[in-house]
C-alpha positions as CSV (number, residue, x, y, z in Angstrom):
1,M,51.4,59.7,150.2
2,T,54.2,60.4,147.8
3,A,56.4,57.7,146.5
4,E,60.3,58.9,146.2
5,L,61.6,56.6,143.7
6,V,65.0,55.5,143.0
7,R,66.4,54.0,139.7
8,G,64.6,51.0,138.9
9,Q,61.8,51.4,141.3
10,N,58.2,51.3,140.1
11,H,54.9,52.4,141.8
12,P,51.3,51.8,140.6
13,L,49.2,54.8,139.3
14,T,45.5,55.0,140.2
15,Q,44.8,57.8,137.9
16,V,45.0,58.1,134.2
17,R,44.9,61.8,133.7
18,L,48.2,63.0,135.1
19,E,51.0,65.7,134.8
20,V,54.7,65.1,134.6
21,R,56.5,68.3,136.2
22,V,60.0,68.7,135.6
23,S,62.5,71.0,137.3
24,A,66.2,70.9,136.0
25,G,67.5,74.1,137.2
26,T,68.8,75.0,133.6
27,P,66.9,75.1,130.3
28,V,66.0,71.5,128.8
29,V,64.1,69.9,126.3
30,A,61.3,67.7,127.2
31,A,59.7,64.9,124.8
32,A,57.9,61.9,125.1
33,T,57.8,58.6,123.1
34,L,55.1,55.8,122.8
35,S,56.6,52.5,122.2
36,D,54.8,49.1,121.7
37,E,55.2,45.7,123.8
38,Q,59.0,45.2,122.1
39,G,59.9,48.7,123.2
40,T,60.1,50.2,119.8
41,I,58.9,53.3,118.6
42,R,56.8,52.7,115.2
43,G,57.6,56.1,113.7
44,V,58.0,59.6,114.1
45,E,54.1,59.9,114.7
46,W,54.8,58.3,118.1
47,V,57.0,61.2,119.4
48,A,56.0,64.2,121.0
49,H,58.5,67.0,120.9
50,P,58.9,70.9,120.6
51,G,57.9,70.7,116.8
52,A,54.9,68.3,117.4
53,P,53.9,68.7,120.8
54,A,50.6,66.7,120.8
55,L,49.8,63.2,120.3
56,P,46.9,61.2,121.5
57,G,46.9,61.4,125.1
58,L,50.2,63.5,125.2
59,E,51.2,67.1,125.1
60,V,54.8,68.5,125.9
61,S,56.0,71.8,125.9
62,R,57.3,73.9,122.6
63,Q,60.5,75.3,124.1
64,A,63.5,74.6,126.2
65,A,63.0,75.4,129.8
66,A,64.0,74.9,133.2
67,D,60.6,73.8,134.3
68,H,57.9,71.9,132.4
69,R,54.3,70.4,132.7
70,L,53.7,67.5,130.4
71,A,50.0,66.5,130.2
72,V,49.3,62.8,129.9
73,D,45.8,60.9,129.6
74,L,46.8,57.3,129.5
75,D,43.1,56.3,128.4
76,A,43.7,58.1,125.2
77,V,46.8,56.6,123.9
78,P,46.6,54.1,121.2
79,D,45.7,50.6,122.3
80,A,49.0,49.4,120.8
81,V,51.1,51.5,123.1
82,R,52.4,49.7,126.0
83,R,54.9,52.1,127.4
84,V,55.2,56.1,127.6
85,D,58.8,57.5,128.1
86,V,59.5,61.1,129.3
87,L,62.5,62.1,127.9
88,L,64.8,65.3,128.5
89,A,67.6,66.5,126.5
90,L,70.1,69.6,126.6
91,P,69.6,72.1,124.0
92,T,72.6,72.0,121.2
93,D,72.4,75.7,120.6
94,G,75.9,76.1,122.2
95,R,74.5,78.7,125.0
96,G,73.9,76.2,127.6
97,P,75.6,73.3,129.5
98,V,76.9,70.4,127.2
99,R,76.4,67.7,129.5
100,F,74.0,66.8,132.6
101,G,77.1,66.2,134.7
102,V,77.7,70.0,135.3
103,V,74.1,70.9,136.2
104,A,71.9,70.1,139.0
105,A,70.2,66.9,139.1
106,P,66.9,67.0,137.3
107,F,63.8,66.2,139.4
108,V,60.7,64.8,137.9
109,A,57.2,64.2,139.6
110,V,54.1,62.5,138.5
111,T,51.1,64.4,139.7
112,G,47.4,64.2,139.5
113,L,45.6,67.2,137.9
114,D,45.3,68.8,141.2
115,G,49.0,69.0,141.6
116,T,48.9,66.1,144.2
117,E,52.3,64.3,144.0
118,V,52.0,60.4,143.1
119,A,55.5,59.8,142.8
120,T,59.0,61.6,142.5
121,Y,62.2,61.0,141.1
122,T,65.6,62.8,141.2
123,I,67.9,61.8,138.4
124,T,71.4,61.5,139.9
125,G,74.6,59.9,138.6
126,L,74.5,61.5,135.1
127,D,77.9,62.6,133.8
128,A,78.6,63.0,130.0
129,E,75.0,62.2,128.8
130,T,73.2,64.8,126.9
131,A,69.9,63.0,126.8
132,V,68.0,60.9,129.5
133,V,65.0,58.9,129.7
134,A,63.6,60.1,132.8
135,L,60.3,58.1,133.7
136,E,58.5,55.6,131.9
137,L,54.9,54.8,132.3
138,Y,54.2,51.3,131.4
139,R,51.2,49.0,131.0
140,R,51.1,45.7,132.9
141,Q,47.9,43.5,133.7
142,G,45.6,46.0,132.5
143,A,47.0,48.5,135.0
144,W,49.6,51.4,134.7
145,K,52.6,51.9,136.5
146,V,55.4,54.4,136.6
147,R,59.1,53.3,136.7
148,A,62.1,55.6,137.6
149,V,64.6,55.0,134.7
150,G,67.3,57.5,134.6
151,Q,68.8,56.2,131.5
152,G,71.4,58.5,130.0
153,Y,72.9,58.7,126.2
154,A,76.2,60.5,125.8
155,G,75.1,60.5,121.9
156,G,71.8,62.8,122.9
157,L,68.4,62.3,121.2
158,A,69.7,60.6,118.3
159,E,71.3,57.9,120.3
160,L,68.2,57.6,122.6
161,F,65.8,57.1,119.6
162,A,68.0,54.8,117.8
163,D,67.9,52.5,121.0
164,Q,64.2,52.4,120.9
165,G,64.2,51.4,117.2
166,L,63.5,54.3,115.4
167,A,64.8,54.7,111.7
168,E,64.6,58.2,111.5
169,A,66.6,58.6,114.6
170,H,69.1,61.3,113.6
171,A,66.5,63.2,111.3
172,L,64.1,63.6,114.3
173,A,66.9,64.5,116.7
174,N,68.0,67.4,114.3
175,A,64.4,68.5,113.6
176,I,63.7,68.8,117.4
177,Q,66.8,70.8,118.2
178,S,65.9,73.1,115.1
179,A,62.5,73.6,116.5
180,V,64.0,74.7,120.0
181,A,66.4,77.0,118.4
182,Q,63.6,78.8,116.4
183,S,61.8,79.2,119.8
184,H,58.5,77.8,118.5
185,A,57.4,78.4,122.2
186,R,54.4,78.9,124.6
187,A,55.1,79.9,128.0
188,V,55.3,77.0,130.5
189,Q,53.4,77.9,133.7
190,A,55.1,77.3,136.8
191,P,53.9,74.7,139.2
192,A,51.0,75.7,141.5
193,S,52.4,74.1,144.4
194,G,53.8,76.2,147.5
195,T,57.3,74.8,147.2
196,T,58.7,75.0,143.4
197,D,60.0,72.0,141.9
198,T,63.2,74.0,141.2
199,D,63.8,74.5,144.9
200,R,63.0,70.7,145.5
201,V,65.9,70.0,143.1
202,H,68.7,71.0,145.3
203,R,67.0,69.4,148.2
204,H,66.5,66.1,146.6
205,A,70.0,65.9,144.8
206,A,71.4,66.2,148.1
207,T,69.3,63.6,150.0
208,T,68.2,61.0,147.1
209,P,70.7,58.2,146.8
210,D,72.1,57.4,143.4
211,S,71.5,53.8,142.7
212,G,74.7,53.3,140.8
213,V,72.7,51.0,138.5
214,H,72.7,51.7,134.9
215,A,70.3,49.9,133.0
216,T,72.0,49.9,129.7
217,R,70.5,49.2,126.4
218,P,72.1,49.0,123.0
219,G,74.0,52.1,122.2
220,Q,73.9,53.5,125.6
221,H,77.5,54.8,126.8
222,A,76.6,55.8,130.2
223,G,79.4,54.0,131.7
224,P,82.2,51.4,131.3
225,T,80.1,48.3,132.6
226,Q,79.4,45.8,130.0
227,H,76.4,44.0,131.3
228,V,76.0,40.3,130.7
229,G,73.4,37.7,131.2
230,P,71.1,35.1,130.3
231,Y,70.2,37.4,127.7
232,G,73.6,38.9,127.7
233,H,77.3,37.4,127.6
234,D,75.8,34.0,128.7
235,A,72.4,33.8,127.1
236,S,72.6,35.3,123.7
237,H,69.0,34.6,123.0
238,G,67.1,33.9,126.4
239,M,63.7,34.7,127.1
240,P,63.1,38.3,125.1
241,A,65.4,38.5,122.6
242,E,68.2,37.5,120.7
243,P,69.2,39.4,123.2
244,T,70.4,39.5,119.3
245,P,67.5,38.2,125.6
246,A,73.2,39.6,123.1
247,Q,75.5,37.8,120.7
248,A,78.6,38.3,122.8
249,G,78.2,35.4,125.1
250,Q,81.1,34.4,127.2
251,G,81.2,30.3,127.8
252,A,84.2,30.6,130.2
253,D,83.4,33.1,132.6
254,P,80.2,35.0,131.4
255,A,79.9,37.3,134.2
256,R,82.9,39.2,133.3
257,P,83.2,41.4,130.0
258,G,84.8,39.6,127.2
259,P,86.6,40.4,123.9
260,A,83.5,39.3,121.7
261,G,82.3,43.1,121.2
262,P,79.3,45.2,122.3
263,V,76.3,43.5,123.9
264,G,73.0,44.1,122.2
265,Y,69.7,43.7,124.1
266,T,66.1,43.9,122.3
267,H,62.9,42.5,122.8
268,P,61.3,39.8,120.4
269,G,61.2,41.1,116.9
270,R,57.5,40.6,116.5
271,Q,56.1,43.1,113.8
272,R,52.4,42.7,114.9
273,T,50.8,42.7,118.2
274,A,47.5,41.9,119.6
275,P,45.7,43.4,122.5
276,P,46.1,41.4,125.6
277,P,43.5,39.4,127.1
278,T,40.9,41.0,129.3
279,A,41.4,40.2,133.0
280,P,37.9,38.9,134.6
281,P,36.3,41.6,136.6
282,A,37.2,41.6,140.2
283,P,34.5,41.8,143.0
284,Q,33.7,45.4,143.7
285,G,36.2,46.8,146.4
286,Q,38.8,44.2,145.3
287,P,42.0,44.6,143.1
288,T,42.2,42.6,140.1
289,G,44.3,39.7,140.6
290,P,47.3,38.3,138.1
291,V,46.0,36.6,135.1
292,A,48.2,33.9,133.2
293,G,48.7,35.2,129.8
294,D,48.1,38.8,130.6
295,A,50.6,40.4,128.0
296,T,50.6,41.1,124.4
297,G,50.6,38.3,121.8
298,W,48.9,36.5,119.0
299,S,48.8,33.2,120.9
300,M,48.8,32.0,124.4
301,D,52.4,30.6,123.9
302,E,53.6,34.3,122.9
303,R,51.6,35.8,125.8
304,L,53.0,33.7,128.3
305,Y,56.7,34.0,127.0
306,N,56.2,37.8,127.1
307,Q,54.6,37.6,130.9
308,V,57.7,35.8,132.0
309,W,60.0,38.4,130.3
310,G,58.1,41.2,132.1
311,M,58.2,39.4,135.4
312,F,61.9,38.9,134.7
313,E,62.5,42.7,134.3
314,D,60.2,43.6,137.1
315,L,62.1,41.3,139.7
316,A,65.5,42.8,138.2
317,R,64.5,46.5,138.7
318,T,62.6,46.2,142.1
319,T,65.8,44.1,143.5
320,A,68.0,47.0,141.9
321,A,66.0,49.8,143.8
322,Y,66.1,47.9,147.0
323,R,70.0,47.3,147.0
324,S,70.5,51.0,145.9
325,A,68.6,52.1,149.0
326,V,70.4,50.0,151.2
327,D,73.7,51.2,149.8
328,F,72.6,54.7,150.4
329,A,71.8,54.0,154.0
330,D,75.0,52.5,154.4
331,S,77.3,55.3,153.1
332,R,75.0,57.6,154.9
333,M,75.5,55.9,158.2
334,E,79.2,55.7,157.4
335,K,79.5,59.4,156.8
336,E,77.7,60.2,159.9
337,L,79.8,58.1,162.1
338,D,82.9,59.6,160.5
339,Q,81.5,63.2,161.4
340,V,80.9,62.0,164.9
341,L,84.4,60.6,165.4
342,S,85.9,63.8,163.7
343,D,84.0,66.1,166.1
344,P,85.9,66.8,169.3
345,R,82.5,67.8,171.3
346,S,81.4,64.4,170.7
347,R,84.1,63.0,173.1
348,I,82.4,65.0,175.9
349,G,79.5,63.4,178.0
350,G,77.2,61.2,176.0
351,Q,77.1,63.2,172.9
352,G,79.0,60.7,170.8
353,D,77.0,57.9,171.9
354,A,73.8,59.6,171.2
355,A,74.9,60.5,167.6
356,R,75.8,57.0,166.8
357,E,72.6,55.6,168.0
358,A,70.8,58.2,166.1
359,A,72.8,57.3,163.0
360,R,72.4,53.6,163.4
361,A,68.5,54.4,163.9
362,R,68.0,56.5,160.9
363,H,69.9,53.6,158.9
364,A,67.7,50.8,160.3
365,D,64.7,53.0,159.2
366,L,65.9,53.6,155.7
367,V,66.7,49.8,155.2
368,G,63.2,48.8,156.7
369,Q,61.5,51.3,154.4
370,A,63.3,49.7,151.1
371,R,62.8,46.3,152.3
372,Q,58.8,47.0,152.9
373,A,58.8,48.3,149.6
374,L,60.5,45.3,148.0
375,D,58.5,42.8,149.9
376,R,55.5,44.7,148.5
377,D,56.8,43.9,144.9
378,L,57.9,40.4,145.9
379,A,54.4,39.7,147.0
380,Q,52.8,41.0,143.8
381,L,55.5,39.0,141.4
382,Q,55.0,35.9,143.7
383,A,51.0,35.9,143.2
384,E,51.8,36.1,139.4
385,A,54.0,33.3,139.3
386,D,51.8,31.3,141.3
387,V,49.2,31.9,138.6
388,V,51.6,31.8,135.6
389,E,53.5,28.5,136.5
390,P,50.6,26.1,136.4
391,A,49.3,27.6,133.1
392,L,52.8,27.2,131.4
393,P,52.9,24.6,128.2
394,P,55.4,21.8,128.5
395,A,58.2,23.8,126.5
396,Y,58.1,26.3,129.3
397,A,57.0,24.1,132.2
398,R,59.1,22.4,135.0
399,W,59.3,18.3,134.7
400,D,57.2,18.1,137.8
401,N,54.2,20.2,136.2
402,P,51.1,18.2,135.7
403,V,51.1,19.6,132.3
404,W,53.7,16.8,131.1
405,H,51.4,13.9,132.2
406,G,48.8,15.0,129.5
407,Y,51.7,15.6,126.9
408,R,50.9,14.9,123.3
409,V,53.4,15.3,120.6
410,P,53.0,19.0,119.0
411,M,51.9,20.1,115.9
412,E,54.1,23.1,115.7
413,M,57.5,24.2,117.3
414,P,57.1,26.8,120.2
415,M,58.6,30.0,120.7
416,A,61.1,29.2,123.4
417,L,62.4,26.4,125.6
418,R,62.9,26.5,129.5
419,V,66.4,25.7,130.4
420,G,66.5,26.4,134.2
421,D,65.4,28.8,136.5
422,L,66.9,31.9,138.1
423,H,66.5,33.7,141.5
424,L,68.1,36.3,143.5
425,P,69.2,36.1,147.3
426,E,66.6,38.8,148.2
427,S,63.8,36.9,146.4
428,D,64.0,33.2,147.4
429,P,61.8,31.1,146.8
430,L,60.5,33.1,143.8
431,R,61.9,31.6,140.8
432,I,61.9,33.0,136.9
433,P,62.0,30.5,134.1
434,L,65.0,30.9,131.8
435,L,63.5,30.5,128.5
436,V,65.8,30.3,125.2
437,R,64.4,31.2,122.0
438,L,63.7,28.6,119.4
439,P,65.2,27.6,116.8
440,L,68.1,27.8,118.7
441,E,70.9,30.5,117.4
442,R,73.8,29.4,119.5
443,G,74.8,25.9,121.2
444,L,74.6,25.1,124.9
445,W,77.7,24.2,127.0
446,I,77.0,22.1,130.3
447,D,80.2,22.7,132.4
448,S,81.3,19.7,134.2
449,G,84.0,21.2,135.9
450,R,84.2,21.8,139.5
451,A,84.0,25.6,139.3
452,G,80.4,25.0,138.2
453,S,79.1,24.5,141.8
454,L,78.4,27.5,143.9
455,D,78.2,25.9,147.1
456,G,81.2,23.4,146.8
457,S,78.9,20.2,146.5
458,F,79.8,17.7,143.9
459,A,83.3,17.8,145.0
460,D,83.7,14.3,143.3
461,S,84.6,15.1,139.6
462,H,82.9,11.9,138.6
463,E,79.7,12.8,140.4
464,L,79.6,16.1,138.8
465,R,80.2,14.6,135.2
466,Q,77.4,12.6,135.6
467,G,75.4,15.3,137.0
468,A,76.3,17.4,133.8
469,M,75.1,14.5,131.6
470,E,72.1,14.1,133.3
471,T,71.3,17.7,132.7
472,A,72.3,17.5,129.1
473,V,70.1,14.6,128.7
474,A,67.0,16.2,130.1
475,L,67.5,19.4,128.0
476,A,67.8,17.0,124.8
477,A,64.6,15.1,125.9
478,R,62.9,18.3,126.2
479,L,64.0,19.5,122.8
480,L,62.9,16.4,121.2
481,A,59.4,16.6,123.0
482,V,58.6,20.2,121.9
483,H,59.2,19.6,118.2
484,P,56.7,18.1,115.9
485,A,57.3,14.4,115.0
486,G,60.2,14.2,112.3
487,E,61.4,17.7,112.9
488,F,64.2,17.1,115.3
489,T,66.8,14.6,115.1
490,L,69.4,13.9,118.0
491,H,72.9,12.4,117.5
492,V,75.1,11.7,120.5
493,I,78.8,11.1,120.8
494,D,80.2,9.5,123.8
495,P,83.9,8.7,122.9
496,A,84.7,6.6,126.1
497,G,81.4,5.1,126.6
498,S,81.1,6.4,129.9
499,A,77.5,7.8,129.8
500,A,75.7,4.7,129.4
501,G,73.7,5.3,132.7
502,P,72.5,8.9,132.1
503,L,71.9,8.1,128.2
504,A,69.7,5.1,129.1
505,P,66.3,6.9,128.9
506,L,67.3,8.0,125.3
507,T,68.7,4.8,124.1
508,R,65.8,2.6,125.7
509,S,63.2,4.8,124.2
510,G,64.6,4.9,120.7
511,V,64.6,8.3,119.9
512,L,68.1,8.4,118.8
513,A,69.0,8.7,115.1
514,G,71.7,6.0,115.9
515,P,73.5,4.4,118.7
516,P,76.0,6.7,120.6
517,A,79.1,7.0,118.6
518,V,82.4,5.8,120.4
519,G,86.0,6.1,119.9
520,A,87.9,8.5,117.6
521,A,86.5,6.6,114.5
522,G,83.0,7.3,115.8
523,V,83.8,10.7,116.5
524,S,85.1,11.5,113.0
525,E,82.1,9.7,111.2
526,V,79.3,11.8,113.2
527,L,81.2,15.0,112.7
528,A,82.0,14.4,108.9
529,R,78.3,13.6,108.3
530,L,76.9,16.7,109.9
531,T,79.6,18.8,108.5
532,E,78.7,17.6,104.7
533,R,75.2,18.3,105.7
534,V,75.9,22.1,106.8
535,D,77.8,22.5,103.5
536,L,75.3,21.0,101.3
537,V,72.1,23.1,102.8
538,Q,74.5,26.3,102.7
539,M,75.0,25.8,98.9
540,A,71.6,25.0,98.2
541,V,70.3,28.0,100.3
542,R,72.9,30.4,98.5
543,G,72.1,29.0,95.1
544,G,68.4,29.4,95.4
545,A,67.9,25.7,94.9
546,A,66.6,24.0,97.9
547,D,64.8,21.6,95.9
548,A,68.1,20.4,94.8
549,L,69.2,18.7,97.8
550,P,70.1,15.0,97.7
551,P,67.1,12.7,98.0
552,G,67.1,11.3,101.6
553,L,69.1,14.1,103.3
554,D,67.4,14.5,106.7
555,T,65.8,18.2,106.5
556,A,65.0,18.2,110.4
557,Q,66.7,20.2,112.9
558,Q,69.7,18.3,114.2
559,L,71.1,18.3,117.6
560,L,74.7,16.8,118.4
561,L,75.0,15.9,122.1
562,I,78.7,15.5,122.9
563,N,79.8,13.7,126.1
564,D,83.4,14.3,127.8
565,F,84.9,16.8,125.4
566,P,87.9,16.9,124.0
567,H,88.2,13.2,124.9
568,G,88.4,11.4,121.3
569,F,88.8,14.6,119.4
570,D,91.8,15.0,117.3
571,D,92.8,18.4,115.7
572,R,90.7,17.7,112.7
573,A,87.9,16.6,114.8
574,V,88.2,20.0,116.8
575,T,88.2,22.1,113.7
576,R,85.0,20.4,112.2
577,L,83.5,21.0,115.7
578,R,84.2,24.8,115.6
579,Y,82.8,24.8,112.0
580,L,79.5,23.1,113.2
581,A,79.3,25.9,116.2
582,D,79.8,28.7,113.6
583,E,78.0,27.8,110.8
584,G,75.5,25.2,112.0
585,P,72.8,27.1,113.9
586,A,71.9,29.0,110.7
587,V,71.0,25.7,108.8
588,G,69.7,23.6,111.7
589,V,72.6,22.1,113.5
590,H,73.3,22.6,116.9
591,L,75.6,21.5,119.5
592,L,75.0,20.5,123.3
593,M,78.2,19.8,125.0
594,V,79.2,18.3,128.2
595,A,82.7,19.5,129.0
596,D,85.0,20.8,131.6
597,R,87.1,23.9,130.0
598,E,90.2,22.8,132.1
599,D,90.2,19.6,130.3
600,A,90.7,21.5,127.1
601,A,93.3,23.8,128.0
602,G,96.0,21.7,125.9
603,Y,94.5,23.3,123.0
604,G,95.4,26.7,124.2
605,P,93.4,29.7,122.6
606,L,92.3,27.6,119.7
607,L,88.9,26.7,121.4
608,D,88.2,30.2,123.1
609,P,86.1,31.2,120.0
610,L,84.1,27.8,120.7
611,W,83.4,28.4,124.1
612,R,82.3,32.1,123.7
613,S,80.0,31.0,121.0
614,L,78.1,28.6,123.3
615,L,75.8,29.4,126.2
616,R,77.0,28.0,129.6
617,L,75.0,26.3,131.6
618,T,75.7,24.3,134.9
619,P,74.4,21.2,136.6
620,V,74.2,22.6,139.9
621,A,73.3,26.0,141.3
622,D,75.5,28.7,140.1
623,D,75.5,32.3,139.8
624,H,77.2,33.1,136.5
625,L,74.4,34.7,134.7
626,A,73.4,38.3,134.8
627,D,70.5,40.3,133.5
628,P,70.6,42.9,130.8
629,W,69.1,45.9,132.9
630,V,71.2,46.2,136.1
631,G,73.5,43.5,136.0
632,H,72.5,41.2,138.9
633,A,74.3,38.0,139.5
634,W,71.5,35.4,139.2
635,T,71.6,32.1,140.6
636,Y,71.2,29.5,137.9
637,E,69.4,26.1,138.5
638,P,69.0,23.5,135.9
639,S,65.6,22.1,135.0
640,L,66.1,18.4,136.2
641,V,63.6,15.4,136.4
642,P,62.4,14.6,140.0
643,A,64.2,11.8,141.3
644,G,61.9,8.5,141.0
645,S,59.8,10.1,138.3
646,Q,59.0,8.2,135.1
647,I,57.8,11.0,133.2
648,L,60.8,11.3,131.0
649,Q,60.5,7.6,130.0
650,Q,56.7,8.3,129.2
651,V,57.5,11.3,127.1
652,L,60.0,9.9,125.1
653,T,58.1,6.7,124.5
654,Q,55.4,9.0,122.9
655,V,58.1,11.0,120.9
656,A,59.5,7.5,119.6
657,Q,56.4,6.4,118.4
658,A,55.2,9.3,116.7
659,R,58.9,9.5,115.1
660,T,58.2,5.8,114.0
661,K,54.9,6.8,112.4
662,Y,56.2,9.8,110.6
663,M,59.0,7.7,109.0
């Protein structure tokens, strides 16, 4: 049975020798790229195009044509390749259309060598784009899948290649168009099936929904929407990237585009990858089950990190496909009902009632099919989560994970830190860990304002502030626990002394660098000391004299936990705090603030840059985060210690003992 995909939807591939057939209704250039685990093209030798049509496992056409047949042998592609992207572009010879928005929606089909269709996709919703990633064939858990992408680029192939990390993007794009113009062509045979793909383009364009979802990447300009998210506005370097999982984080309202500039999303900048571990063979006749750490990486830590990234992306895209299908079903039913009401004949007898019932039945059938596909994908992801969650190391694990009971102070810093969980309404109870890369490259802000509550709970402001401080303490404790002894120092500012209860695990265990600072004098003293440290380290680094640092200077990573900001902060203290937020992360000084932005309104726009530089988290469930692919509003839940559990005190006691031995 053929899978008719919509944007973002994936489908398993049971064959490795395939053809990708393209029908565009107008001459287009077909190409394909190979990319690694980070989505990066390693060089021009990883691009099959009209000027160099053959790569290991790939062959494309040498000319622009309305119909293409690309040959793919997935077993023959290099082991380092994790994804094969099929690209379409309009020729730039001036004789054809200048954008995809004025031509019929291109139709692509993945088929077996006998012409049997495995999956099809009609690329709708294009406008000013001149190049598009049509499909991607990607490897997950030792198996290959196909995903409908439909990601367009107004800047053409040059912008597309640059987005995938190719340094020679512009030169290669020009070479491809030059080869097409010179007509280095061999004839492309028409598809062997009875119904031509060209005919089917028009049929599918009229019946296949446009998802309305644009999985933007850096440099893409398919639409005006600026996507934000845990690795976007509100999470500049979450799981996979510095996304550096986007440096334009909006502290106050991260789900809305802000003035901080374009958002960039990239996978972790690993220069080398190791082959994924081999899954144990499944009994004959049974599919291979999910395996923890079944992703690329040199260590189990890195493989689990990348696997969580893959689960997050798959859940985002499969939910986008479901929502797109439901939107299409709703709009089609609405259109059909409008036609019934506008037809005078429907008022005679029962024709109108029958037409309405038929429209509702078709709607229910479409939604049911979409839900069935979603449930299938969710079951696969839940099975993977059930295997991955128990295998996570302490840095990635929830506080209720048994791994914490066997905790030992680590010898090296992990790649990332779990700061909470994400989920979507369609996929409850499936949770995806929200991982933030280490060392931190931006501060964290725990929102103690009432707006932080999604369901209206914690209406009492005192209770909400206490919850925010407990969340901050759990995060600070986790940061202490995942660093080697002596490589992480925690300072606390509690100007009014109002957080004695939540701070008790830190103060009783002795992990603090000193007692919590109170009053305006305490605030000033801690900020002055950390500001001086930033200045000294910056001067030493810039002068190439790291050995010239004053004796006794604490070179460990520093975390400043601030409660109830801006209470106790004068103008000078606020200026120093902004300086630490801007300059501190580069030299190992980080902020963890508990604050209600409305309380700081008296400072006017002075603090706006500070809020935008912080990753906003909440002590209760809130849907202020969005993913960088399709922009879903994800519900965030903090990672808290279970009520009555002594695990936090046990872990901090070990941290304090190791710190004492180190000193």
